[in-house]
NUKEKE-551076 format. One record per residue: x, z, y negated of N, C-alpha, C, CB in turn. Coordinates in steps of 0.2 Angstrom, whole numbers, plus 5000, padded with zeros to 4 digits. Atoms other than C-alpha are relative to their C-alpha. Glycine has a CB too. Layout:
<sites>
XZYXZYXZYXZY
...
</sites>
This chain:
<sites>
500150074999496151714539500649965001499549964995
499450044998497551594547499849934999500350025007
500150075001497651414541500649965001499749994992
499550055000498751274546499849934999500450005007
500250075002498751094540500449955003500049994991
499650064997499250934549499849944997499950005008
500150075002499450764541499949955006500549984996
500250054995498550634552500249934997499350005002
500050075003498850484540500150014992499449955001
500050005008498950444521499550054997499949944997
500549965002497350534518499750055005499549964996
500349974994496850604535500350075000500149965006
499749934999497050794537499650045005500050044994
500349964995496750914551500250084998500349985007
499949935001496451104547499950045006499650024995
500249954995496551234560500050074997500650005006
500249945004495751394554499850055006499449994995
500149944996495751564563499750064996500650025004
500349955004494551694557499950065005499349984997
500149954995494451874564499250005002500150064996
500750004997492951884576499650064997500150015007
500549945002492352054569499649974994500450064998
500450035005491751954553499449975003500449954996
500550044997490751844564499550055003500249955005
500449954997490051994574499650044996500450045005
500349965005489652094559499449964997500550024995
500550055003488651944552499450005005500249944998
500650004995487651934569499650065000500349995006
500349945000487252114569499550014994500550055001
500449995006486652114551499449955000500449984995
500650045000485551964554499550025005500349925001
500549984995484752024570499750064997500450025007
500349955003484452184561499449994995500450054997
500550035005483552094547499449975004500449954995
500550024996482552004560499650055002500349965005
500449954996482052154569499650044995500550065003
500449965005481452234552499449954998500450024995
500550045004480452084546499649955005500449964996
500450044995479851984562499450035002500449975005
500649974997478152004569499849965007499449994995
500150034993477851984588499450045003500750015005
500649984997476252004598500250065005499649955003
499949954995476252174608500550054997500349965006
499549965002477552254597499850024992500749985000
500149985006477352364581500649974995499950074999
499550035005478252294565500650065000499750004993
499449955001480052374565500250035007499950044995
500049964994479852434583500249965006499450045002
499850054995480452284593500650025003500049924998
499449984997481752324606500649954998499850015008
499550055002483452254602500149945006500750045000
499950054995483552164619499549954999499950035007
500550055001481952074615500249954994499350034998
499850045006482652024598500649955002500250054994
499450044998484251964606499849945004500550045004
500350054996483251864619499749944996499550025005
500350045004482151784606500349964995499450034998
499750035007483251754591500850005000499850044994
499350005000485051784597500349934999500250035007
499750075000485451594600500049974992499649965004
500150035006484751544583500450044995499250004998
499649955005485551694573500849985001499950085002
499350024999487251654581500249944997500250015008
499950075003487151474577500150004992499549955002
500050005007486751514559500650044997499450044997
499449965002488151644558500649965000500050075005
499450044999489451524565500049954995500149985007
500050065005488951384553500250034993499249974999
499949975006488951504538500850025000499650064999
499349984999490651574544500549944999500150035006
499550055001491451404545499949974993499849945005
500150035007490651334529500450054995499350004999
499749965005491351484519500750005001499850075001
499350004999493051494527500349934999500150025007
499750075001493251304526500249994992499649945002
499950015008492951304507500650044998499350034997
499549965002494151454506500749975002500050075003
499450024998495451364516500349944996500049985008
499850065003495451194507500250034993499449954999
499849985007495551294490500750035001499550054997
499349974999497051394497500649955001500050045006
499550054999497951234502500049944995499849975008
500150055005497451134487499849935002500650004996
500250064998496551004496499349984997500050015008
500750035003495050894490499749965005500149974992
500450044995493950834504499649944997499650055004
500450065003493250664501499350005003500349945002
500650004997491850694513499950065004499949945005
500149944995491050834525500549995006499350005002
499550004995492350874538499649995007500450065000
500250004993492150844557500350065003500349935004
499849944997492151014565500050015008499650064996
500049994993492651054582500250085002500649965004
499949934999492451234589499650025006499950044994
500449974995491851334604499550044998500450035006
500449955003491051454593500050075003499249975001
500049944997491551594604500750034999500049995007
499449965002492851734600500549995006499850074999
499550004995494451714609500650054997500349935001
499449965002495851854608499850034993500649975000
500249975007494851934593500049954994500550054999
500150055006494751774583499549945002500749974999
500350064999493651624581500449954997499250004997
499650055003494551464579499649935000500649995005
500450075000493951284574500549964996499350004996
499750065004494751124568499649964996500449965005
500450045004494151024554500449944998499850044993
499750075002494650834552499649974994500049965006
500350035006494350754535500549964997499750054996
499550045004495050634523499950034993499749934999
500049975006495550694506500049954994500750054999
500050045005495450614489500749984998499650034993
499350015001497050524484500350034993500049924999
499749975006498250594471500249934996500650045002
500050065004498050454458500650014995499349994996
499649995005499150534445499749984993500749965001
500250015006499050504427499749934999500550014995
500350075001497850354422500049984993499350005003
499950025007498350264407499549954998500849984998
500550055001496850174400500249974993499450035000
499950035006497650134383500249925000500750034996
499850085000498149954388499449965003500649995005
500650044998496449914395499649964995499550055004
500350045006495649774385499249995002500349935000
500649994999493849814384499549964995499850075000
500450035004492449704377499350044999499849935002
500649965002491049804369499549964997500250064996
500650045002489349724367499650044995499649985005
500449975005488349764351499449964999500450024994
500750035002486549714346499650054997499749975006
500549955004485049774336499449965001500250004993
500750034999483149744337499849984993499550065002
500250035007482549624323499250005000500449925000
500850015000480749594317499849955005499849994993
500250054995480749434327500050025007500649954999
500049974993481149534343499450045001500650055001
500649975000479649644339499449955001499950054994
500650055000478549494336500049975007500249954995
500050034994479149414352499750055006500749985002
500249964995478749574362499250014999500450074999
500750005000477049584355499649945002499850014993
500350064997476649414360500050005008500449944998
500049984993477249464377499550045003500650025002
500549964999476049604377499349974999500150064995
500650035001474649494371499949955007500049954994
500050044994475049374386499850045006500749965001
500249964994474949514398499350025000500550075000
500749985001473249554392499549944999499950054995
500450065001472549374391499449995005500549945000
500650014996470849324398500149925002499350014996
500050064998470649164408499349975001500350005006
500650045001469249034406500049945004499750004993
500050074997468848884417499949944995499449995006
500150065004469048714409499949945004500649994995
500150074996468548534414500549954999499349984998
499450055001470048454407500549995005500350014993
499450014996471648394415500550064998500449934998
499549945000472948534419500649984995500450015007
499450015004474348564406500450065000499849994993
499649944999475748684404499750064997500749994996
500349945002475248864403499350025003499950004993
500649994997473648834412500150045007499649935002
500049974993473248934428499649955005499750075000
500350054996472948814442499950035007500449935000
500249984993472048854459500049945004499350055000
500050064996472448734473500250025007500649954997
499850004993472648704491500649965002499449995005
499550054999474248634498500350015007500650024994
499650004994475248594513500749974999499649965006
499350025001477148554515500349985006500450054996
499750024994478048454528500749964998499649975005
499350045001479848384530500450015006500450034995
499549994995481348394541500750014997500049945005
499349995002483148454540500450015006500050064995
499549994995484548514551499750045006500650034998
500449954995483348644559499449975004499750054996
500650044997482048504564499549994995499850045006
500650015004480348454558499650064999499649945003
500449955002479248574550499349984996500550054996
500650015004477448594542499850074999499549965004
500349935003476748744532499449984996500550044996
500149964993475448794537500049965006499450054999
500050054993475448734555499449965000500150055006
500750035000473648684552499750014993499650025006
500449985006472548664537500550004994499550065001
499649995006473148714520500050074997499749964995
500049935003473548874510499849994993500750034999
500350005006472648914495500450054995499250035000
499649965005473648984480499949984993500749995002
500150015007473649004462500750004996499550054997
499450005003475048974449499949994992500549965003
500050025007475348974430500549944999500250064996
499550065001476048794426500550024995499649944998
499449995004477748814419500450075002499850014993
499649944998478148984428500549995005499550055002
499550014995479048904442499950055006500750024998
500249964994478149024454499949965006499450044998
500150054994477748874465500549954999499249985000
499450055002479348774460499749954995500249965007
500150055005479448654446499749945002500649994995
500250074997479148504457499350005001500449995007
500750004999477448554462499650014993499850065004
500349985006476948634445500049944995500350064996
499950065005477548474435499549955002500749975000
500450054997476548364447499350014998500149995007
500749995001474948454443499849984993499950085001
500250025007475048414424499749935000500650014996
500350065001473848284419499449995005500549945001
500550014995472648304434499550055000500350015007
500649955001470948384435499850025006499449964996
500349974994469948484447499749955005499550054998
500250054995469648384463500549955002499449964997
499450054999471248274461500450035006500450004994
499549994995472448264475500749984998499849975007
499350025003474348264470500550015006500150054994
499550004995475848224481500750014996500049945004
499349995003477648284476500550025005499950054994
499449984997479348314482500250074997500549965000
499849945003479848494480500650045004499450055001
499449974997481448594483499850084999500749994997
500249935000480948774488500650054999499650025006
499449965001482148914482500150045006499850044994
499949964994482949024495499750065000500850015000
500449945000481949174490499349994999500250044994
500750025000480349084491499650045004499849925002
500449954996478949194497499849985007499350024996
500150024994478549094512500649985004499549945000
499350014997480049104524500149935003500050055006
500050064997479548944533500249944995499449985003
499750055005479948844516500650024996499449994996
499549975005481248954508500649965002500250075002
499350044999482848844505499949935002500550045004
500150074997482048684511499749954994499550005007
500350055004481448524503499549975004500649944998
500650024996479748464508499649954995499750055003
500550045003478348334504499450044999499949945003
500649955000476948434497499349954998500250054994
500650035002475148374496499550064997499649965006
500449945003474048484484499349974997500450034994
500750025003472148474480499850054995499549995006
500149955005471748554463499250025001500049964993
500749975000470148664464499850034994500050065006
500349975007470048754447500650004996499750065001
499649995005470948754431499850044995500249934996
500349955004470848894419500650004994500050075003
499549995006471648914401499950074997499849944994
500049935003472149074393499850014993500750035001
500249985007471449164378500350064998499250005000
499749945001472549284370499650054995500749984996
500449955004471849444362500350004993500050065003
499749995007471949474343500350075000499350004995
499649935001473149614338499550034995500749994997
500549965004471649714331500050085002499349985000
500149934999471149904332499950015008499550034996
500249994993470449874350500649995004499449955002
499450024996472049794356500550064999500449944998
499549955001473149934348499850065004500150014993
500149944997472150074355500150005008499350014999
499850014993472450004373500750035001500049935001
499349974999474250074370500050074998500549964996
500049935001473650244366500150024993500550035003
499949995007473750224347499450004997500549954997
500749985003472250304339500049994992499850075002
500050005007472850304321500749974998500050074997
499450035002474150214311500049925000500550025004
500250075000473550034314500649965002499849984993
499550044997474749894316500750024998499949934997
499349975002476249984307500250045005499950044992
499849954995476250124319500149965007499450055001
499950044993476049994334500749975000499449955000
499350035000477549894328500650055000500049964993
499549955000478550054325500150025007499850064997
500049984993478150104343500349955004499350025003
499750054996478649934350500750004998499649934998
499349995002480249944340500450055004500150004993
499749944996480650114347500149995007499650064999
500050024992480350054365500649955001499349975002
499550055000481449904362500750034999499949944995
499449975001482850004355500250055005500050034993
499949964994482750124369500349965006499450045003
499850054995482949984381500649974999499549945001
499350035002484349904372500550055000499949974992
499449954999485350064371500250015007499750074997
499949994993485150084389500449945003499450015004
499650064997485749904393500749994997499649944998
499350005003487249914381500450055003499950014991
499649954996487750074389500249975007499650065001
499850024993487649994406500549945000499449975003
499450065000488649834400500650044999499849964994
499449975001489949944393500350045006499950064994
499849974994490050044409500349965005499550045003
499850054995490149894420500649974998499549945000
499450045002491449814409500650055001500049994992
499549955000492549984408500250015008499750064997
499949994993492350014427500449945004499450035003
499750064997492749834432500850004998499649944998
499350005003494349834421500450065003500150014992
499649954997494850004428500249995007499650074999
499950024993494649954446500649945001499449985003
499550054999495649794443500750024998499849944996
499349985002497049884435500350055005499950044994
499749964995497349994451499749975007499750085000
500250034993497149874466500350035006500349934999
499749984994498349964477499850075001500850004999
500149944999497550134476499750015007499550024995
500249984993497350224493499350035000500550055004
500749985000495550254497499750035007499549954997
500249974994494650364510499649955004499650064999
500450054997494050244523499350025002500449985007
500749974998492550354528499549994994500050075002
500350015006491950334510499849935000500350024994
500250085000492050144511499549985005500749965000
500550024995491150134527499350034999500350035007
500749985002489750244521499749964995500150074998
500350045006489550144505499849935003500549994995
500250074997489549984515499450005004500549975005
500649994996488250054527499450004996500150065004
500549995005487150104512499849934997500250054995
500250065003487249934504499749955005500749964997
500350044994486849844521499350025001500450005006
500749984999485349954523499649984995500050085001
500450025006484749914506499849935000500350024993
500150084999484949724509499649995005500749965000
500450014995484149734525499350024999500250045006
500749985002482649824518499749944996499950064997
500350065004482449684505499949945004500549994994
500050074996482749544517499450015005500549995005
500549994995481449614529499349994996500050075003
500650015004480149614515499949934999500150034994
500050085001480549424513500049965007500649984996
500050034993480549394532500649965001499549955000
499350024999482449364531500450055004500349984994
499549954996483949444540500650004995500249975007
499449995004485349514530500650025004499950064995
499449984996487149534536500250075001500649974996
499849944999487949684542500550044996500250015007
499549975005489049814534500649974998500150065003
499350035001490649714536500049954994500249965007
500050055006489949594523500050034993499449965000
500049975006489949724510500650054999499350054999
499449965000491649804513500350004993500549995005
499650005006492449734497499650034995500149934998
500449975005490949784486500150085001499349985001
499949934999491049954494500750034998499850025008
499349975002492949974491500050004993500549955002
500049995007492649934473499650064997499849934997
500549945001491250064472500450065000499449995004
499649944998492350194480500550014995500250005008
499550005005493750154469499850024993500449935000
500349985006492750164454499850074999499449964998
500249935000492050334459500650045000499650025006
499449965000493750404463500450004993500549985005
499750005007494550344446499650034995500249934998
500449975004493150394436500050085000499349985000
500049934999493150564444500750034998499850025007
499449975001494950584442500250004992500549955003
499950005007494950534423499650064997499749944998
500449955003493550664420500350075002499350005004
499649944998494550794430500650024996500250005007
499349985004496250774421499950004993500649945002
500050005007495550754404499450054998499849944998
500549945001494250904406499449974996500450054996
500650035002492750794403499450045003499949935000
500649974997491250904406499449974999500050074997
500650025001489550864409499650024994499650015006
500349985006488550864393499350015001500149954995
500749994998486850944397499549984995499950085001
500450035005486150894381499949935000500350024992
500150074999486450714385499649995006500849975001
500450004994485750744402499250014998500250055006
500649985002484150814394499749944996500050064996
500250065004484050664381499949945005500549994995
500150064995484250534396499450015004500650005005
500649994996482950614406499449994996500050075003
500650015004481750624391499949934998500150054994
500150075001482050444387499749965006500749974998
500350044994481750384405499350025001500550025006
500749974999480250504406499549974996499950075000
500550035006479450424390499749945002500449994993
500350064998479150264399499450015005500549955004
500649994996477850344410499450034996500250055006
500649985003476050394406500050084999499449985004
499949935001476450574409500750035001499650045005
499349994999478250604405500250075002500349994993
499849934998478150794407500050015007499550054997
500049994993477750774425500749975003499449975004
499450034998479250664427500650054999500249934996
499549955001480350794419500050065005500050024992
500149944995479650934430500249975007499250025001
499850024994479950824445500850005001499749935002
499250005000481850804441500250075000500349964995
499749935001482050984437499950045007499650044994
500249974993481251034454500449975006499250015001
499750034995482250914464500749994999499649935002
499350005002484150944465500349935001500350055005
499750064998484450774473499949954994499749985006
500150055005483650674459500450024994499250014998
499649985006484450784445500749995001499950084999
499350024999486150764454500149934998500150025007
499950075002485950574453500049994993499549965004
500050015007485450584435500750034997499450034997
499449985003486950694431500649965001500150075002
499450044998488150584440500049944995499949975008
500050065004487550434430500250024992499249965000
499849985007487750534413500750015000499650064998
499349995000489450584418500449945000500250045007
499750075000489950404422500049974993499649965005
500150035008489250354404500550044996499250014998
499549965005490350494396500749985001499950075002
499350034999491950434405500049944997500150005008
499950075002491550254401500150004992499349965002
499949995008491350314382500750024998499550054997
499349975002492950414383500549945001500250065005
499650054999493850264390500049954994499949965007
500150055006493150144377500350034994499349994998
499749975006493750274364500849995000499850074999
499350005000495550264370500349935003500250055005
499750064998495750084376500049954994499549975006
500050065006495949914366499349975001500749955002
500750025000494149874362499949944995499550064999
500250065004493449704355499350005000500349935002
500850005000491649714349499749925000499850034994
500350074999490549564354499250014998500149975007
500749995003488949544343499649955005500049984993
500550054996487449474354499350014997500050025008
500749995002485649444350499750055005499649935000
500449964995484349554358499949975007499350024997
500250034993483849434371500749995004499749934998
499450004996485749404376500250075003500549964995
499849944998486049584377499650035006500050054994
500449984995484549614388500149965006499350004998
499950044993485049484401500650035003500249934999
499549974996486049564415500749965000499850005007
499350035001487949534413500249975006500550054998
</sites>
């Protein structure tokens, strides 16, 4: 195999590779022979199909597979020989036909930058700490009670915490012109007063009014309001109350506890399980906070790093696609990839720097930690063993999990070698996204 390398830019490379054609031809012959032994064609006995028929039916496919395998294997050998680290899959150009006893192809690609030694000892990292208290367990039990509350109609006036069913219409005008929602009549909706699901302007106005009353209020609808026609707008709302219901919380008794799969142990076992779940969630959030802190400081410390443009463009495309899917669900339009270039650049920089630290410091993936992370994640589902089996069978899912664990390992390593200041937070503060 002959290999030549051409620098097309800081990170762009062009490989020209020449491979003896007899390697290719021997692969083709071997594959066609295998096909002849195994394939079944109507009118021919197994293993007795004429070579000309095999060539006509399967020659093109076999030659395509053979050239793809030849290029894949020789490319991997070539980049290893030249000590190149491709950032993405190469752009291959070849006729696929032997010429002068050789098959030649070119491969254009970007390489990962040579970052050199990354000194993390001067990074100033804030590491959040927190624990689960009895009060946190009590609060979660109250949340679980609220999730299983019953609702009963009442004849009194509405108050905070009630569920109100009402019909409403909204109208107003702004720079876009006059508007009314709905165009005719009224929409019927329900909301829990105080939840802000229908904006505080409307919910606050319902307090003190009974079924049958009509209420008028000015409301500022948030930009992510579920009705696109009202999102981000101020409107005059007319609402007619239809029904008011108050909640009744269940008692924390054996019946309530059994609903969570606890047949024995009573309230102590229930509280123990609630605490264990909170501690698992807290551990994950503290790990995420540390990783965000570490990666952010690491990227900020290397603002001039050269990065593969293809990786940035791919990341921006992915971010834009995700945003567009979310916007579509809300009846909105998200900006294109160009709006996410800076976020994409930081993400790519983070990946490159984290990968380089892992490589130069011989940080290996901890399979035990992968298993623990998967088990912890799977435990949040009713059938955790099925989740574990799904990940074990899906290389893409497992690869994503392994990448996250490696990032956590590198973040921990950096925290062990940087200037770290601990910040004590309450459980509630720690669980809020940073």
